[in-house]
N, C-alpha and C positions, 0 to 999 in steps of 0.2 A: 580591562578586557583585551589587553593585547594589542599589536601593531594593526589597527583598523580604520577604515577612513574617518574622517570627521564628519558629524551629521550638520549640514548646513540647514538655516532658517528654512528653507524650501522643503527640504525632506522631514524636517520636524513638524511641518503643517501636515504633510502628507502622513505621517506616522500616526499624527493625532487624530487625523479623519478615518484610519485605518481601525483605529480603536474603537470609534463611536460606531462602525459598521459592524465589528465583531461583538461589541457589548462587552467590553472588559479595558482595563486600564493599567498599563505598564508601570513600574516603579522606574526601571531602566529603559528610555528608549534606545541604549546602546545594545543592550540584550536583543530588544524588539527587533532593531535594525539588523543586527547581525543573523537572525533568522531568516532572512530573505537572502543573505549574501550567497550565491553560489560559489562553486569552486573555481569558476572560470575567470573573477573577480581576482582571486588571489594568484591564481596562475600567472594572469596577464599584468598584475599590479604589483606582485612582490608581497601583498600582505601576509601575514603569517596564520591566519584563521579564516575561516569560513564556517557555514553552517552546518557543516556534515557532522561535527560532534553532537550538535544539539539534536539532528535529525537521528542518530543513535541512541539515545535518551529518550525522544520523542516516541519513537517507534516502539519502546520497551513500555512507555508509559500509555500509550493507546492499546496496545494490547492487553494489558492489564485492565485499565477501565474497561474495554469491551468484552472482556471475558467476565468482568464481574456482572455488569450490565445484562449480558445473556444468561448468567447462572440465576440472577435473581428473577428474570423475566419468564423462563421456562423451565420451571420444576419439574415438567413433565417429560424433558428431553433428555437422552442420554448423552454422554460426552461425543461420541463421534458426530452427533446431528450439531451441537453446539460448535465443535471444531469447524463444520462445514460451512454455517452461517458465518462465524469468525472469519473465516477466509475470504468469504467474498465481501464483506462488508469493510474489511480494511485492506482491501485490494487496490492496486494502483487506479484502478477505474474510477471506483467510487473516490477515494482520496483525491484524485484529480479534479474531479466533478465537483467535489466540496471545495476544493480551494478555488476554482472558479467561481462559485458563490461567493465565496469570502474577497474576491477580488485580489487574491494573493498574485494572480499574473501582474497585475500592475504594479505591485510592490517588489517585484523581484528585482535584485542587483546581479547583472550579468556581465561577464565581459563581452568585449565587441564581437568577437568571433561567434560566441554563443547567442548574441541578439542577433545578428545576422542570419544565424542558422533557423531562426524559428525558436529559441529556447524558451519564450513565454508560453508556448503552446505545447510544449512537450510533457506528455503526462506524468513522467519521470521525475523531473525538475518539479513540476507542480506537487505531487505527491510528497516529495522529500520536503519541501519546503514547509507544507503544512505538518508533517511530523516534527521539523524543527521548530517551528512555532508553539508546538503543545509542548516540546521540551523547553523552550524559552519561558513559557508561562508558568510551567512547573518551579522553575528555578526563581521567577521573579515573585510567583505569588503563592507558591504552594499547591499540595495534592487538591484541598477542597475546590480551587478555583479552577484547576485544570479538570478536575472531575465534571463539574458543572459546565464547563465549555464543550467538553467532548460528548457529554450526554445531550446536550442541545442539537448537535447534528448529526450524532450517530444513531439515535434511538430511531428517528425516522427511517434510517437505512436497514438497522436492524427489522423493524417492522415490515418493512417493503420487501427484503430477502426471504423473511419467515413466511411470507404470504405466497411466494411464488415457488414453484419446484424446481428450485435448483439443485437438488439432491439426485436427480436422476441423469443430469449432464455432467460427468465426471470430467470430461475432456476440459470443460470449461472451467472448473474447479480446479484440474491440475494445473492448468496455464495460469492461473492468476495467482495460484501459489508459487509456481518456480518464477513467474515474473517479479513476484515481490522478495521472494527468498534469495533466489538465485542470480534476478538480472538476466535469464536466459528462458527458452522456450523448450517444452518437450518434444522429443525426437520419436516419433514411430518408425518401426520397422517389421513389416510382413515376414515371419520367419516360417510358415508353412501354410499348406492348403490342402485339403484332402477331400475325398467323395467325388461322385457323380455331379455334373455341373446341376440338376435339380434339386441335391441334397449335399451341399458343400460345407464343409467347415474351416475357418480361418484361426490362425493364431498370430499375434501380433505382439511384441515387445515394445517397452517404451524405456527411453534413455532419458535420465534426469540427472544432473550433476556428476556426469561420469560412472552414474550406477544403473542399472539394467533391471527392470521390473518387469513382471509377468512370465511366460506369456498370457495374454487374455484370449479365451476362447469366444468365436461367435460365427451366428449362421452366415454372416457376412463381414466385410474388412471393417465397416462403421462399427457394428457391434463389438467384435473383436477389441478393437482400439479404445470403446467405451469401457471395457472389462479391464484392460490392460491400464487404463487410466484409474479406475476404481481401486485396484491392487497397489498401485506406486502411490497415489494419494492418502490411502488408509495407513501404509506403512510409513510414509513420511511425517504424519500426525503423530501417529503413535511416538515417534522419536524426539518430539519437542518436548 
């Protein structure tokens, strides 16, 4: 597994207890342990690897499994609707919440600086660790095992999201997408307003990852932002 910390008996007991909590058994404790190793450990201690490669793998597997679940569950939904639900279900907000349920926050291996800055409560670190765990489970036990694991926790989230009118709130969808894809927030800019005060129109552009989308037009600034977000979100999803 490369230059990584040795697993002492106390850590092995903690890993064994974690397996009971999540309902699966790893063949390799080293792989399971690596999924919790934040880059701050390797930065401070000089170890050559951390959980980022596992996170990369887990992100793709999570996306594929979630897309499969959505495809099978919603035969009557079009591609756009499925993409919107998927974007919310695999968002940082949802994944970090699931990580807390699984007690991944207690399993994290953090550098001293990250520990002192509250790393165990950071949504990005928690979501990334869950994706790394998914990648590790896939390597350790195969696709069937990881499909079962993801289905157990993601299916309730799919049902929750599908039951709520998320589709009208494009600003939230776009923000969740940008946080996940670009680790950044969309930036809105009012570019024009016209008409008398009682019948005014607004035009808003939104910047995402150095690209401009829109403008969206609305009777007020808020509705113009929603329209700009819709245009940006639809365009970004098409590119995937």
